[in-house]
C-alpha positions in Angstrom: -47.0 7.4 -34.3 -47.5 4.1 -36.3 -46.4 0.7 -35.0 -42.8 -0.3 -35.5 -41.8 -3.7 -36.7 -38.7 -5.3 -38.2 -37.8 -6.9 -41.6 -34.7 -9.0 -41.8 -32.8 -10.9 -44.7 -30.6 -13.1 -42.8 -27.6 -11.4 -44.0 -24.4 -13.5 -44.8 -21.3 -11.4 -44.0 -17.7 -12.1 -45.5 -16.0 -14.8 -43.7 -19.0 -16.2 -41.8 -21.4 -19.2 -42.6 -25.1 -19.3 -43.2 -25.4 -21.1 -39.9 -24.0 -18.0 -38.1 -26.4 -15.9 -40.3 -29.3 -17.9 -39.2 -28.2 -17.7 -35.6 -27.9 -14.0 -35.9 -31.5 -13.8 -37.3 -32.7 -15.6 -34.0 -30.7 -13.2 -32.0 -31.9 -10.2 -33.7 -35.7 -11.4 -33.2 -35.1 -12.0 -29.6 -33.7 -8.5 -29.3 -36.6 -6.9 -31.3 -39.0 -8.6 -29.1 -37.4 -7.3 -25.8 -37.2 -3.9 -27.6 -41.1 -3.6 -28.0 -41.1 -4.1 -31.9 -44.6 -5.4 -33.0 -43.5 -7.8 -35.8 -40.4 -9.4 -37.3 -40.5 -10.7 -40.8 -38.0 -12.5 -42.9 -38.0 -12.3 -46.7 -37.8 -15.3 -49.3 -34.9 -14.8 -51.7 -32.9 -17.5 -53.6 -29.4 -17.4 -55.1 -28.0 -14.5 -53.3 -24.7 -14.8 -51.6 -25.7 -12.2 -48.9 -29.1 -13.5 -48.1 -29.9 -16.8 -46.2 -33.6 -16.5 -45.9 -34.5 -18.8 -48.6 -37.0 -20.9 -46.7 -38.9 -18.5 -44.5 -41.3 -21.0 -43.1 -38.5 -23.4 -41.8 -36.7 -20.2 -40.3 -39.8 -18.9 -38.7 -40.4 -22.1 -37.1 -37.1 -22.0 -35.3 -37.3 -18.2 -34.5 -41.0 -18.9 -33.0 -39.4 -21.5 -30.6 -37.1 -18.9 -29.3 -39.4 -16.1 -28.9 -42.6 -15.7 -26.7 -45.1 -13.0 -28.1 -43.3 -11.3 -31.0 -45.5 -11.7 -34.1 -43.7 -13.5 -36.7 -44.0 -13.8 -40.6 -42.9 -13.9 -44.2 -42.1 -10.8 -45.8 -42.8 -12.5 -47.8 -43.3 -15.8 -49.5 -42.8 -15.5 -53.2 -46.0 -17.3 -54.3 -45.3 -17.8 -57.9 -42.4 -20.2 -56.6 -44.8 -22.3 -54.7 -48.2 -24.4 -54.9 -50.6 -22.6 -52.9 -51.7 -25.9 -51.0 -48.1 -26.2 -49.8 -48.0 -22.8 -48.5 -51.3 -23.2 -46.7 -50.1 -26.3 -44.9 -46.7 -24.7 -43.9 -48.3 -21.7 -42.6 -51.1 -23.3 -41.2 -48.8 -25.7 -39.3 -46.9 -22.6 -37.9 -50.5 -21.0 -36.7 -51.3 -24.2 -35.2 -48.1 -24.4 -33.2 -47.9 -20.7 -32.5 -51.5 -19.5 -32.4 -52.2 -15.6 -33.0 -48.5 -14.8 -33.8 -48.1 -15.8 -37.5 -48.2 -13.4 -40.4 -48.1 -14.6 -44.2 -47.0 -11.9 -46.6 -47.4 -12.6 -50.2 -45.2 -11.4 -53.0 -45.6 -11.8 -56.8 -41.9 -11.5 -57.8 -39.8 -14.7 -57.9 -37.3 -13.0 -55.5 -34.4 -14.2 -57.6 -32.8 -14.2 -61.0 -34.4 -15.7 -64.0 -32.0 -18.8 -63.9 -32.9 -19.5 -60.4 -36.5 -18.9 -61.0 -36.7 -21.6 -63.7 -34.8 -23.8 -61.3 -37.7 -23.4 -58.8 -39.9 -24.7 -61.2 -43.2 -22.6 -61.2 -42.6 -19.0 -62.1 -46.6 -18.5 -62.7 -46.5 -14.6 -61.7 -49.5 -14.1 -64.1 -51.7 -16.3 -62.1 -50.8 -14.6 -58.8 -54.4 -13.3 -58.1 -55.9 -16.9 -58.8 -53.2 -18.3 -56.6 -53.9 -15.8 -53.7 -57.7 -16.6 -53.8 -56.9 -20.3 -54.0 -54.7 -19.9 -50.7 -57.2 -18.1 -48.9 -59.9 -20.7 -49.7 -57.7 -23.5 -48.0 -57.4 -21.3 -44.8 -61.3 -20.6 -44.9 -61.8 -24.5 -45.4 -63.9 -23.8 -48.4 -61.5 -25.4 -51.1 -62.4 -28.7 -52.9 -59.4 -30.4 -51.0 -58.3 -29.8 -47.3 -55.3 -28.2 -46.2 -54.4 -29.9 -43.0 -52.9 -28.2 -41.1 -54.3 -25.0 -42.8 -58.1 -25.4 -42.7 -59.2 -23.1 -39.9 -55.4 -22.4 -39.0 -55.5 -19.0 -40.4 -52.4 -16.7 -40.1 -52.8 -12.8 -41.0 -52.3 -12.6 -44.7 -51.0 -9.5 -46.3 -50.1 -8.7 -49.7 -46.6 -7.0 -50.5 -46.0 -4.8 -53.4 -43.6 -2.2 -54.9 -45.8 -1.1 -57.5 -49.6 -0.4 -57.8 -50.3 -3.9 -58.9 -50.8 -5.6 -55.3 -52.3 -2.3 -53.9 -55.2 -2.9 -56.1 -55.4 -6.6 -55.5 -55.2 -6.1 -51.7 -57.8 -3.5 -51.9 -60.2 -5.8 -54.0 -59.7 -8.6 -51.5 -59.8 -6.6 -48.2 -56.2 -7.5 -47.2 -53.6 -5.5 -45.2 -50.9 -4.0 -47.6 -47.2 -3.6 -47.2 -45.2 -1.4 -49.6 -41.6 -1.8 -50.3 -40.4 1.7 -49.8 -36.9 0.4 -49.1 -36.4 -0.3 -52.8 -39.2 1.4 -55.0 -39.8 4.8 -52.9 -41.1 6.6 -56.1 -44.4 4.8 -56.1 -45.5 4.7 -52.5 -47.7 7.7 -52.7 -49.6 6.3 -55.5 -49.8 2.7 -54.4 -51.1 3.7 -50.9 -53.6 6.1 -52.3 -55.0 3.4 -54.8 -55.1 0.9 -51.9 -57.1 3.2 -49.6 -59.6 4.6 -52.3 -60.5 1.0 -53.6 -60.5 -0.8 -50.4 -63.4 -3.1 -49.9 -64.2 -4.3 -46.3 -63.9 -8.1 -46.0 -63.9 -10.8 -43.3 -60.4 -9.9 -42.8 -60.5 -6.0 -42.4 -63.2 -3.5 -41.9 -61.0 -0.7 -43.2 -57.6 -0.2 -45.0 -54.5 -1.2 -43.0 -51.1 -0.4 -44.4 -47.4 -0.5 -43.7 -44.2 0.6 -45.7 -40.8 -0.9 -45.0 -37.8 1.4 -44.9 -34.1 0.8 -44.9 -32.6 2.3 -41.4 -29.4 2.2 -39.5 -29.1 4.2 -36.1 -25.8 4.6 -34.4 -24.8 6.9 -31.3 -23.3 9.4 -33.9 -24.2 10.3 -37.5 -20.4 9.7 -38.3 -20.7 6.2 -37.0 -23.9 5.6 -38.7 -22.4 6.4 -42.0 -19.3 4.5 -41.4 -21.5 1.3 -40.5 -23.9 1.9 -43.5 -20.8 1.4 -45.9 -21.3 -2.3 -46.2 -25.1 -1.9 -47.1 -24.0 0.8 -49.8 -21.4 -1.7 -51.4 -24.0 -4.7 -51.2 -26.5 -2.4 -52.9 -24.2 -1.5 -55.7 -23.0 -5.3 -56.1 -26.7 -6.2 -56.3 -27.6 -3.4 -58.7 -24.9 -4.4 -60.9 -25.4 -8.3 -61.0 -22.4 -9.0 -58.6 -24.2 -9.9 -55.3 -21.5 -11.2 -52.6 -21.5 -11.6 -48.8 -21.5 -8.4 -47.0 -18.1 -6.8 -46.6 -16.8 -5.1 -43.5 -17.2 -1.2 -42.9 -13.3 -1.1 -42.8 -13.0 -2.9 -46.1 -15.6 -0.5 -47.7 -13.8 2.5 -46.2 -10.7 1.6 -47.9 -12.2 0.5 -51.2 -14.1 3.7 -51.6 -16.7 4.4 -54.5 -15.9 5.7 -57.9 -17.9 8.8 -59.2 -19.9 6.7 -61.3 -20.7 4.4 -58.3 -21.6 7.3 -55.9 -23.9 8.7 -58.6 -25.8 5.2 -58.8 -25.8 5.0 -54.8 -27.1 8.4 -54.5 -30.3 7.4 -56.1 -30.5 3.9 -54.9 -30.2 5.0 -51.2 -31.9 8.1 -51.4 -34.9 7.0 -49.1 -32.6 5.3 -46.5 -33.0 6.7 -43.1 -29.5 6.7 -41.6 -27.9 8.6 -38.8 -28.0 9.3 -35.1 -31.2 8.7 -33.0 -32.5 12.2 -33.5 -32.1 12.0 -37.1 -33.6 8.5 -37.6 -36.6 9.5 -35.5 -36.9 12.6 -37.6 -36.8 10.5 -40.8 -39.2 8.0 -39.3 -41.7 10.6 -38.1 -41.5 12.2 -41.5 -42.3 9.2 -43.5 -45.1 8.3 -41.2 -46.6 11.8 -41.8 -46.4 11.5 -45.5 -47.8 8.1 -45.7 -50.1 8.0 -42.8 -49.5 4.2 -42.6 -50.4 2.2 -39.6 -47.0 0.5 -39.3 -43.4 1.1 -40.2 -41.1 -1.8 -40.7 -37.4 -1.1 -40.4 -34.8 -3.1 -42.3 -31.4 -2.8 -40.7 -28.4 -4.4 -42.5 -25.1 -4.0 -41.2 -21.8 -6.1 -41.0 -22.0 -6.9 -37.2 -24.8 -8.3 -35.5 -24.3 -6.1 -32.5 -24.4 -3.2 -34.7 -27.8 -4.3 -36.1 -29.0 -4.9 -32.5 -27.7 -1.4 -31.4 -29.5 0.1 -34.3 -32.8 -1.4 -33.2 -32.2 -0.6 -29.5 -31.6 3.0 -30.3 -34.6 3.1 -32.6 -36.8 1.7 -29.9 -35.4 4.2 -27.4 -35.9 7.2 -29.5 -39.1 6.2 -30.8 -40.6 5.5 -27.2 -41.0 1.7 -27.5 -40.9 -0.4 -24.5 -37.3 -1.4 -23.8 -37.0 -3.9 -21.2 -34.0 -4.2 -18.7 -32.8 -7.5 -20.2 -32.7 -5.5 -23.6 -29.5 -3.7 -22.7 -27.8 -6.6 -20.9 
């Protein structure tokens, strides 16, 4: 079976603050470490009421100081929002402080709406390949200017994608590739095939190394899992219809319900989610790994309660045979 890792979005729930959301990310990372997960990534998003991970480098510094060996990274930094030199310095600093534990996943999308993207001030998605090459040159210390920290302080660099674009670029540069199956499942087979067929060995990798991110929620029973997944479904609906809001409670969602049109939209938007009891989640993850033959699967678990998110990771780790320590269940 592939390695298992975790993606988190610092979920802000109704009635809570961003401080509580960020504290929750740290607690979730500590739990993931004790449950035996390989990596823990946070994603850069802006202007979303339910997501507090707008500054991955800052958040990762805090998480790294509160964990011991878990690999930590951005999944990802949206490079069009930033000067490559700045990212090299930020993640070079993280790597210098936490040697051998830092990943830098790079995305091409802005991670926000057009107005917020304009406020961020760059929006140069068309220069993404050149920006990636420039960023790598800082870490390799072959750029005309030095990134300090950065030069020689080389995190593990990944390319992220939800289409075939970054798959081709990752193959050309010889970098590991992570596909966003959790929101673009239809292109996963094509993207991974292109990545493997076109991969060129590099100083970073001798052979292709791939990962997919998938939405999961595991609970003791299928009935409980589906109840706890209600807030995720509502958040998905609100995001798809341009009305993002903090995540509601499962009780609120159960009382609210969904119209026939909303159910039809959600049936398509959540078809690739892996939600259920431990046996169902194990079956879903094993089928995904068999289908994609990836080296890693990254689970993204969004629920209203931090304890429900921790429980989901714990049950997933147990059923998938990860090393769950005694302190994990305390």
